[in-house]
Backbone as JSON, one array per atom type, in Angstrom:
{
  "sequence": "MIRPAWTHLDDVQPSVFPDRRSADLIGTDAIPTTSGFNVGVAWYTATEFGEPQVHADQEAVYVVSGKGELRVGDAVVALRPGVAVYVPPGTPHGGRTTADEPVVVVYTHGAV",
  "N": [[29.49, -74.26, 75.86], [26.31, -72.86, 75.63], [23.31, -73.95, 76.99], [19.8, -74.88, 76.51], [17.57, -73.55, 78.96], [15.51, -72.98, 81.88], [13.3, -71.23, 84.1], [11.15, -70.39, 86.87], [9.06, -67.75, 87.89], [8.4, -67.86, 90.61], [10.65, -69.0, 91.68], [12.61, -67.11, 91.84], [14.25, -64.52, 93.55], [13.11, -61.32, 93.91], [14.68, -58.14, 93.26], [14.62, -55.21, 95.25], [13.68, -51.88, 94.91], [13.31, -48.31, 95.5], [11.16, -47.46, 93.86], [10.19, -49.7, 92.57], [9.98, -53.3, 92.09], [12.03, -55.89, 90.83], [12.71, -58.8, 88.88], [15.16, -60.65, 87.53], [14.99, -63.11, 85.09], [16.07, -64.62, 82.96], [19.39, -64.67, 81.77], [21.08, -64.6, 83.9], [23.27, -65.62, 86.63], [22.51, -68.24, 87.08], [21.16, -68.87, 84.73], [22.78, -68.29, 82.18], [23.38, -66.09, 79.33], [24.18, -64.93, 76.01], [25.89, -61.97, 74.91], [24.85, -60.09, 76.74], [22.1, -60.35, 76.86], [18.92, -60.35, 78.43], [15.93, -61.28, 80.3], [13.17, -60.27, 82.21], [10.9, -59.55, 84.96], [9.11, -56.77, 86.12], [7.67, -54.76, 88.71], [6.14, -51.84, 88.93], [5.68, -49.82, 91.57], [5.56, -47.36, 92.85], [3.92, -44.15, 93.11], [4.97, -41.88, 92.16], [7.52, -40.79, 89.87], [10.64, -42.35, 90.16], [14.21, -42.27, 90.76], [15.79, -41.95, 87.68], [16.61, -44.7, 85.51], [19.48, -45.66, 83.68], [20.89, -47.27, 80.96], [23.59, -48.83, 79.17], [22.89, -50.56, 77.24], [20.16, -51.61, 75.03], [16.62, -51.57, 75.7], [13.48, -53.22, 76.0], [10.08, -52.95, 76.92], [7.17, -54.56, 77.99], [3.81, -54.28, 78.77], [2.02, -56.1, 81.11], [-0.01, -55.99, 83.06], [-2.02, -53.58, 84.88], [-2.03, -49.95, 85.25], [-0.28, -47.06, 84.28], [2.57, -44.9, 83.91], [5.41, -44.44, 81.79], [8.35, -42.8, 81.81], [10.43, -41.84, 79.27], [13.29, -40.57, 78.39], [12.46, -37.37, 77.39], [9.83, -37.9, 76.91], [6.57, -39.06, 77.94], [4.97, -42.02, 78.32], [1.81, -43.5, 78.23], [0.9, -46.28, 80.12], [-0.63, -49.41, 79.77], [-2.19, -52.64, 79.73], [-0.8, -54.58, 77.1], [0.7, -52.6, 75.85], [3.8, -51.84, 74.35], [7.12, -50.7, 74.75], [10.01, -49.18, 73.49], [13.24, -48.58, 74.67], [15.87, -46.63, 73.97], [19.5, -47.08, 73.92], [21.31, -45.59, 76.62], [19.3, -43.83, 77.42], [17.56, -42.02, 79.83], [15.12, -43.4, 82.0], [12.03, -44.39, 83.6], [9.38, -45.77, 85.59], [5.96, -45.54, 86.79], [3.05, -46.22, 88.81], [-0.37, -45.43, 88.2], [-2.57, -46.16, 89.47], [-4.28, -48.19, 91.94], [-2.95, -50.57, 92.03], [0.17, -52.27, 91.24], [2.04, -51.61, 88.18], [2.71, -54.13, 86.01], [5.35, -55.39, 84.22], [7.06, -57.03, 81.53], [10.43, -57.16, 80.79], [13.22, -56.76, 78.59], [16.65, -56.83, 77.84], [19.21, -56.0, 75.51], [22.27, -56.31, 73.68], [23.89, -53.59, 72.01]],
  "CA": [[28.26, -74.17, 75.1], [25.12, -72.49, 76.4], [22.24, -74.92, 76.73], [18.46, -74.41, 76.89], [17.34, -73.54, 80.4], [14.25, -72.34, 82.24], [13.05, -70.94, 85.51], [9.8, -69.92, 87.16], [9.09, -66.53, 88.69], [8.37, -68.21, 92.04], [11.97, -69.47, 92.1], [13.55, -65.99, 91.75], [14.1, -63.49, 94.57], [13.16, -60.0, 93.27], [15.43, -57.01, 93.84], [13.68, -54.18, 95.67], [14.13, -50.5, 94.74], [12.28, -47.42, 96.04], [10.0, -47.29, 92.97], [9.82, -50.93, 91.87], [10.65, -54.58, 92.33], [12.32, -56.52, 89.55], [13.28, -60.14, 88.96], [15.78, -61.15, 86.3], [14.66, -64.52, 84.91], [17.02, -65.18, 82.0], [20.56, -63.79, 81.72], [21.54, -64.57, 85.28], [24.32, -66.62, 86.88], [21.9, -69.57, 86.95], [20.78, -69.07, 83.33], [23.56, -67.32, 81.4], [23.08, -65.87, 77.93], [25.26, -64.25, 75.31], [25.75, -60.56, 74.51], [24.12, -59.29, 77.71], [20.66, -60.51, 76.73], [18.19, -60.84, 79.6], [14.48, -61.13, 80.38], [12.73, -60.23, 83.59], [9.6, -58.98, 85.29], [9.18, -55.65, 87.07], [6.43, -54.24, 89.27], [6.26, -50.43, 89.3], [4.8, -49.68, 92.73], [5.5, -45.97, 93.32], [3.0, -43.28, 92.4], [5.81, -40.81, 91.6], [8.71, -41.29, 89.18], [11.84, -42.43, 90.98], [15.49, -41.95, 90.12], [15.81, -42.6, 86.36], [17.59, -45.72, 85.17], [20.16, -45.45, 82.4], [21.66, -48.46, 80.59], [24.36, -48.74, 77.94], [22.24, -51.42, 76.25], [18.79, -51.24, 74.68], [15.63, -52.27, 76.51], [12.08, -53.2, 75.59], [9.17, -53.18, 78.04], [5.82, -54.95, 77.58], [2.93, -54.19, 79.93], [1.16, -57.25, 81.33], [-1.2, -55.57, 83.8], [-1.94, -52.31, 85.58], [-2.02, -48.69, 84.5], [0.74, -46.15, 84.78], [3.32, -44.11, 82.92], [6.84, -44.67, 81.67], [9.09, -41.64, 81.28], [11.55, -42.27, 78.43], [13.85, -39.29, 77.97], [11.51, -36.29, 77.63], [8.47, -38.37, 76.61], [5.86, -39.86, 78.94], [4.12, -42.97, 77.62], [0.76, -44.11, 79.05], [1.04, -47.74, 80.18], [-1.79, -50.26, 80.01], [-1.88, -53.96, 79.16], [-0.62, -54.66, 75.66], [1.61, -51.56, 75.35], [5.23, -52.16, 74.3], [7.92, -49.47, 74.66], [11.45, -49.35, 73.23], [14.09, -47.6, 75.36], [17.19, -46.64, 73.32], [20.66, -47.07, 74.81], [21.69, -44.33, 77.24], [18.14, -42.96, 77.64], [17.0, -42.1, 81.17], [13.74, -43.88, 81.99], [11.48, -44.9, 84.84], [7.94, -45.92, 85.55], [5.15, -45.35, 88.0], [1.66, -46.63, 88.7], [-1.36, -44.37, 88.36], [-3.74, -46.84, 90.02], [-4.05, -48.78, 93.26], [-2.12, -51.76, 91.91], [1.39, -52.03, 90.47], [2.13, -51.89, 86.75], [3.56, -55.3, 85.85], [5.93, -55.41, 82.88], [8.15, -57.91, 81.15], [11.46, -56.36, 80.14], [14.36, -57.47, 78.02], [17.81, -56.0, 77.47], [20.04, -56.61, 74.51], [23.45, -55.55, 73.28], [23.73, -52.62, 70.92]],
  "C": [[27.11, -73.81, 76.04], [23.99, -73.42, 75.99], [20.88, -74.31, 77.06], [18.28, -74.51, 78.4], [16.03, -72.82, 80.68], [14.22, -72.09, 83.73], [11.59, -70.54, 85.65], [9.93, -68.71, 88.07], [9.1, -66.82, 90.18], [9.73, -68.63, 92.57], [13.02, -68.37, 92.13], [13.23, -64.98, 92.84], [14.19, -62.12, 93.9], [14.1, -59.05, 94.0], [14.42, -55.92, 94.15], [14.35, -52.82, 95.58], [13.03, -49.59, 95.27], [11.02, -47.32, 95.18], [9.49, -48.57, 92.35], [10.49, -52.14, 92.5], [10.95, -55.15, 90.96], [12.99, -57.86, 89.78], [13.84, -60.52, 87.6], [15.51, -62.65, 86.22], [15.68, -65.24, 84.04], [18.17, -64.18, 81.87], [21.11, -63.57, 83.12], [22.7, -65.55, 85.44], [23.77, -68.03, 86.68], [21.54, -69.9, 85.51], [21.51, -68.03, 82.49], [23.11, -67.25, 79.95], [24.31, -65.25, 77.27], [24.9, -62.79, 75.09], [24.9, -59.72, 75.45], [22.61, -59.38, 77.62], [20.06, -60.95, 78.06], [16.7, -60.59, 79.46], [14.11, -61.14, 81.84], [11.35, -59.64, 83.72], [9.82, -57.87, 86.3], [7.77, -55.24, 87.48], [6.7, -52.8, 89.66], [5.22, -50.16, 90.38], [4.63, -48.24, 93.2], [4.51, -45.17, 92.49], [3.72, -42.06, 91.81], [6.99, -41.45, 90.89], [9.9, -41.28, 90.15], [13.06, -41.95, 90.23], [15.53, -42.67, 88.77], [16.91, -43.67, 86.25], [18.23, -45.34, 83.84], [21.03, -46.68, 82.15], [22.43, -48.19, 79.3], [23.73, -49.59, 76.84], [20.84, -50.91, 75.93], [17.83, -52.1, 75.5], [14.27, -52.19, 75.83], [11.25, -53.59, 76.8], [7.8, -53.52, 77.47], [4.94, -55.0, 78.81], [1.98, -55.39, 79.98], [-0.13, -56.85, 82.04], [-0.94, -54.23, 84.48], [-2.0, -51.12, 84.64], [-1.0, -47.77, 85.13], [1.36, -45.35, 83.66], [4.78, -44.53, 82.95], [7.44, -43.41, 81.07], [10.31, -42.19, 80.56], [12.15, -41.01, 77.85], [12.87, -38.19, 78.36], [10.06, -36.7, 77.39], [7.9, -39.13, 77.79], [4.84, -40.71, 78.18], [3.09, -43.53, 78.6], [0.89, -45.63, 78.96], [-0.31, -48.38, 80.51], [-1.47, -51.6, 79.37], [-1.84, -53.94, 77.63], [0.32, -53.63, 75.07], [3.05, -52.08, 75.41], [6.0, -50.86, 74.05], [9.37, -49.86, 74.42], [12.19, -48.22, 73.92], [15.48, -47.67, 74.72], [18.33, -46.64, 74.33], [20.92, -45.66, 75.36], [20.55, -43.38, 77.54], [17.62, -43.11, 79.07], [15.53, -42.51, 81.09], [13.33, -44.38, 83.37], [9.98, -44.92, 84.78], [7.27, -45.62, 86.87], [3.75, -45.88, 87.73], [0.77, -45.41, 88.84], [-2.66, -44.96, 88.91], [-3.37, -47.43, 91.38], [-3.18, -50.03, 93.21], [-0.87, -51.44, 91.09], [1.17, -52.21, 88.97], [3.12, -53.04, 86.63], [4.04, -55.34, 84.4], [6.93, -56.54, 82.74], [9.16, -57.05, 80.42], [12.54, -57.28, 79.58], [15.43, -56.43, 77.67], [18.6, -56.75, 76.42], [21.2, -55.7, 74.13], [23.12, -54.63, 72.11], [24.61, -53.05, 69.76]]
}
C-alpha cells in the first residue's frame, strides 16, 4: 500500500543538465507513486534551447518565476509566472530563459 508522504526541495539533490537543473520531488524511490506520476521543480538556465526532451508520458509545466520560452513541437510558448503548458506524449520540448535569472517551473508527468 502506498502511504501519504512528503519532502522539501532542500532535501532533494537536483540533476544537472546543460540547459537546466531539475529535482523530482514526488514519484521517486523515497516517495513512490502509481502509474508513473511525478512532480518536480526545474530551473531553465540556458539562454538557448538545448537538446529536446521526449517522453512517452504526458507532462504539464507551471511557471513559478522568471521569463523565457518553451518549445513544444513546432510551437514556442512565452513563459512568465502563472503560465501553464501541456506537453502531449512523444512531443519534443525544451525551455530557455530570456532574462538574467532562470525560469522556475513545477512539472508533473502522468501515464497516458
